[in-house]
C-alpha positions in Angstrom: 150.4 109.4 95.2 148.7 110.6 98.4 149.3 112.4 101.7 147.6 112.3 104.9 147.7 116.2 104.7 148.6 118.8 102.1 152.1 119.8 101.7 153.2 123.0 103.7 152.0 126.1 102.3 155.4 127.1 100.8 155.1 124.0 98.8 151.7 124.6 97.4 151.1 126.8 94.2 148.3 129.2 93.7 148.2 130.9 90.2 145.3 133.1 89.7 142.6 131.3 91.8 143.8 127.8 91.2 145.4 126.1 94.0 147.7 123.0 93.1 148.1 121.0 96.2 148.4 117.1 97.3 145.3 114.9 97.3 143.4 114.9 100.4 141.0 112.1 101.5 138.2 114.6 101.3 138.7 115.1 97.5 136.7 111.9 97.0 133.7 114.2 97.7 135.2 116.9 95.2 134.9 114.6 92.2 138.4 113.2 92.1 137.4 109.6 90.9 135.0 111.1 88.3 137.8 113.2 86.9 140.1 110.0 86.5 137.2 108.5 84.6 137.8 111.1 81.9 141.3 109.5 81.4 140.7 105.7 81.7 137.7 103.5 82.9 137.3 104.2 86.8 134.2 103.1 88.6 132.7 105.1 91.4 134.4 104.2 94.5 132.7 104.2 98.0 134.1 106.6 100.6 135.4 103.5 102.6 137.1 102.0 99.6 138.7 105.4 98.7 139.8 106.1 102.1 141.6 102.7 102.3 143.5 103.1 99.1 144.1 106.7 100.1 145.7 105.3 103.3 147.8 102.7 101.5 149.3 105.3 99.0 149.9 107.7 101.9 152.0 105.2 103.6 154.4 105.2 100.7 155.1 108.9 101.7 157.1 111.1 99.2 157.6 108.0 96.8 153.9 108.4 95.5 152.6 111.8 95.2 149.2 112.8 93.6 148.7 116.6 93.0 145.4 118.2 92.3 144.2 121.7 91.0 141.3 123.2 92.5 139.5 126.7 92.5 139.0 127.1 96.3 137.0 130.2 95.5 134.3 127.9 93.6 131.4 126.9 95.7 131.8 122.9 95.1 135.6 123.2 95.1 135.7 120.5 92.3 139.1 119.0 91.4 139.8 120.3 88.1 143.1 118.4 87.2 145.3 115.9 88.7 148.7 114.0 88.1 150.7 111.4 89.9 154.5 111.0 90.6 155.8 107.6 91.5 159.5 107.5 92.6 161.1 104.2 91.6 164.2 103.4 93.7 166.8 101.5 91.7 170.2 100.0 92.0 171.4 101.5 88.9 173.3 104.8 89.0 174.5 104.3 92.5 171.0 103.4 93.9 169.6 106.4 91.9 165.9 107.2 91.6 163.6 107.8 88.8 160.3 109.6 88.5 157.4 108.2 86.7 154.7 110.6 85.9 151.1 109.1 85.6 147.3 109.6 85.6 147.6 113.4 84.1 144.1 114.6 83.4 142.3 117.9 83.1 138.6 118.1 83.6 137.1 118.6 80.0 135.5 121.9 81.0 138.8 123.3 82.4 141.2 122.4 79.6 142.9 125.2 77.9 143.8 127.1 81.1 147.2 125.5 81.6 146.4 123.4 84.5 147.9 120.1 83.2 151.1 122.0 82.2 151.3 123.4 85.9 150.6 120.0 87.5 153.3 118.3 85.3 155.9 121.0 85.8 155.3 120.6 89.5 155.6 116.8 89.5 159.0 117.3 87.3 160.3 119.9 90.2 159.4 117.4 92.9 161.4 114.6 91.2 164.2 116.9 90.8 164.1 117.9 94.6 163.7 114.3 95.3 167.2 113.5 93.6 165.7 111.7 90.7 168.2 111.3 87.7 165.2 111.4 85.2 161.4 111.6 85.0 159.5 109.5 82.4 156.0 109.1 81.3 154.1 107.2 78.7 151.6 109.1 76.4 149.6 108.6 73.2 151.1 109.9 70.0 148.6 112.6 69.9 150.1 114.1 73.2 153.7 114.2 72.1 153.6 117.9 71.4 151.8 118.6 74.7 154.5 116.8 76.8 157.2 118.4 74.7 156.0 121.8 76.1 156.3 120.5 79.4 160.2 119.6 78.7 159.9 116.0 77.7 161.6 114.4 74.7 160.7 111.1 73.0 163.0 108.3 74.0 162.4 104.6 73.3 159.2 102.6 72.7 156.6 101.6 75.3 155.6 98.1 75.6 152.9 96.7 77.7 151.0 93.6 78.9 147.6 94.1 80.1 145.4 91.9 82.3 
């Protein structure tokens, strides 16, 4: 999910004024948690709690990446969109890897600008570059068409146990 520093500039993506980069610990102050709460309940986190979780995820290196989209020209540099990639290492397929896309959300005020599509496509590209043999995600039926635009096809049925 996280990195202790942004990716090198060559791996960053700037389209228009929107910059897509890895999550930084300072993004806590740029509304990252509030953005996640638009996807699923996410109570506010103290700076200390956020920093602790950030460090835990950063320790996973490129097996857990969170990308964010920001407009660096904006005065508050709020996080406008985010998405996460978790790389699962398997014994199947000769110790292959599977990319799991999670927690994709675009701020309600920034929707319709293609930010989610840019984030998801970048996560898929990172998965491919990491040697994953597939990338999967779960979504609601209402989002099938959206993820089809991102190159995903429906496969199987999702099942879950929540605690």
